[in-house]
C-alpha positions as CSV (number, residue, x, y, z in Angstrom):
1,M,-109.0,15.3,-42.8
2,A,-108.1,11.7,-43.8
3,N,-104.5,10.7,-44.5
4,G,-102.7,13.3,-42.3
5,D,-99.7,12.3,-40.1
6,F,-101.9,11.3,-37.2
7,H,-104.3,9.4,-39.4
8,T,-101.5,7.5,-41.0
9,Y,-99.9,6.7,-37.6
10,I,-103.2,5.5,-36.2
11,R,-104.0,3.4,-39.3
12,N,-100.5,1.8,-39.3
13,E,-99.9,1.3,-35.6
14,V,-103.2,1.3,-33.7
15,R,-106.3,0.6,-35.9
16,Q,-105.8,-0.8,-39.3
17,D,-109.6,-0.6,-40.0
18,L,-109.6,3.2,-39.8
19,F,-111.6,4.7,-42.6
20,S,-109.3,5.9,-45.4
21,G,-111.6,6.0,-48.4
22,Y,-112.7,8.8,-50.6
23,H,-115.5,11.0,-49.4
24,A,-114.1,11.3,-45.9
25,F,-116.2,13.3,-43.4
26,Q,-115.1,17.0,-43.1
27,W,-116.6,20.0,-41.4
28,S,-115.9,23.7,-41.6
29,G,-113.9,24.0,-38.3
30,R,-115.9,27.1,-37.4
31,Y,-116.1,27.9,-33.7
32,R,-119.8,28.7,-33.6
33,K,-122.2,26.3,-31.9
34,R,-124.5,26.3,-34.9
35,D,-121.7,25.1,-37.2
36,R,-120.9,22.3,-34.8
37,D,-124.6,21.3,-34.6
38,V,-124.7,21.1,-38.4
39,A,-121.5,19.1,-38.4
40,A,-122.9,16.6,-35.9
41,E,-126.0,16.1,-38.2
42,R,-123.7,15.7,-41.2
43,L,-121.4,13.2,-39.4
44,A,-124.3,11.0,-38.4
45,G,-125.6,11.2,-42.0
46,W,-122.1,10.5,-43.4
47,V,-121.9,7.3,-41.4
48,R,-125.3,6.2,-42.5
49,D,-124.7,7.0,-46.2
50,V,-121.0,6.1,-46.6
51,V,-120.2,3.6,-43.9
52,G,-123.6,2.1,-43.5
53,H,-123.2,1.1,-39.8
54,G,-121.6,2.3,-36.6
55,L,-117.9,2.9,-36.3
56,N,-115.3,0.8,-34.4
57,A,-113.3,3.9,-33.4
58,V,-113.5,7.7,-33.7
59,F,-110.4,9.8,-32.9
60,A,-111.6,13.3,-32.5
61,H,-109.6,16.4,-31.6
62,S,-110.9,19.5,-29.8
63,Y,-114.3,20.6,-31.1
64,G,-114.3,17.6,-33.4
65,G,-115.0,15.6,-30.2
66,I,-118.0,17.8,-29.4
67,I,-119.3,17.0,-32.8
68,A,-118.8,13.3,-32.4
69,L,-120.5,13.4,-29.0
70,N,-123.4,15.3,-30.3
71,A,-123.8,13.1,-33.4
72,T,-124.7,10.2,-31.0
73,T,-128.1,11.9,-30.5
74,R,-128.6,11.7,-34.2
75,G,-127.9,7.9,-34.3
76,L,-124.2,7.7,-34.5
77,L,-122.9,4.4,-32.9
78,V,-119.3,4.2,-31.8
79,N,-117.4,1.4,-30.1
80,D,-114.4,3.4,-29.0
81,L,-114.6,7.2,-28.9
82,V,-111.2,8.7,-28.4
83,L,-111.4,12.4,-27.3
84,L,-108.2,14.3,-27.8
85,S,-108.0,17.7,-26.0
86,V,-111.7,18.0,-26.2
87,P,-113.4,20.7,-24.1
88,A,-115.9,19.3,-21.6
89,E,-119.0,21.1,-22.7
90,N,-122.6,20.5,-22.0
91,V,-123.8,19.1,-25.3
92,P,-126.6,16.5,-25.9
93,V,-125.0,13.0,-25.9
94,E,-126.7,9.6,-26.2
95,W,-124.3,7.6,-24.0
96,R,-126.1,4.4,-24.9
97,N,-124.6,4.8,-28.5
98,I,-121.0,4.8,-27.2
99,R,-119.6,1.6,-25.9
100,R,-116.5,3.3,-24.4
101,A,-115.3,6.9,-24.3
102,V,-111.7,7.8,-23.4
103,S,-110.1,11.2,-23.2
104,L,-106.4,12.2,-23.7
105,R,-105.2,15.6,-22.8
106,I,-102.4,17.7,-21.3
107,H,-102.7,19.3,-17.9
108,M,-103.9,22.9,-18.1
109,D,-104.5,23.2,-21.8
110,L,-103.9,26.9,-22.5
111,V,-106.2,26.9,-25.6
112,L,-109.1,25.5,-23.5
113,L,-108.2,27.8,-20.6
114,A,-108.2,30.9,-22.9
115,A,-111.6,29.8,-24.3
116,R,-112.8,29.3,-20.7
117,R,-113.8,25.7,-21.2
118,R,-113.7,22.9,-18.6
119,Q,-110.7,20.7,-18.9
120,Y,-112.1,17.3,-18.0
121,F,-115.3,15.3,-18.1
122,T,-116.9,14.4,-14.9
123,E,-118.8,11.3,-16.0
124,N,-119.0,8.6,-18.7
125,V,-115.4,9.4,-20.0
126,E,-112.2,7.8,-18.8
127,E,-109.8,10.7,-18.4
128,N,-106.1,10.3,-19.2
129,Y,-103.3,12.8,-19.1
130,L,-100.0,13.2,-20.9
131,P,-97.2,14.0,-18.5
132,Y,-97.0,17.6,-19.7
133,W,-98.2,20.9,-18.3
134,F,-99.0,23.9,-20.5
135,W,-98.0,22.2,-23.7
136,R,-99.5,22.5,-27.1
137,H,-103.2,21.9,-27.6
138,R,-102.4,19.6,-30.5
139,S,-100.0,17.4,-28.4
140,S,-102.8,14.8,-27.9
141,H,-102.7,13.9,-31.5
142,D,-99.0,14.1,-32.2
143,P,-97.7,10.7,-33.6
144,E,-94.3,11.2,-31.9
145,I,-95.9,11.8,-28.5
146,W,-98.3,8.8,-29.0
147,Q,-95.2,6.6,-29.6
148,S,-93.0,7.9,-26.8
149,E,-95.8,8.0,-24.2
150,K,-97.4,4.7,-25.4
151,C,-100.8,6.3,-25.7
152,S,-102.6,3.4,-27.2
153,E,-101.7,1.2,-24.2
154,M,-102.5,4.1,-21.8
155,L,-106.0,4.4,-23.4
156,G,-106.5,0.6,-23.6
157,L,-106.9,0.6,-27.4
158,D,-106.3,-2.9,-28.5
159,P,-105.2,-3.0,-32.1
160,I,-107.9,-4.2,-34.5
161,V,-106.4,-5.8,-37.6
């Protein structure tokens, strides 16, 4: 969803080139693997059709991160992939299509724990943690937390003007 609080914060404070046009990519949000596979195909197609080239940055929360990772096998190119509370699942990924992947999460995410999902990536992703235990799953994309914890600096996200 474009133009939410986090989107506005990122666009104003971190990446001014963040996509904000009409026809923003969306997916159903359904939990099933098949729905995420369809969304990955559609994300890669959306980038080809609407943007026309790879993306400078993708900020993806939870299973949206799984979709972004999987879309790389369908041709999505990303410079900085920012994974926010993303479960570390075994999905096909074309790592050559990602210049840099960073993860931001809380320690012991109860949502991921309840879903019995791994809580960290073991390769190709720089893991970073907020200094909170058992906080909200959405904390990793809360603008106030991003400001107070200096998340863009923590993740090494140089502003692109």
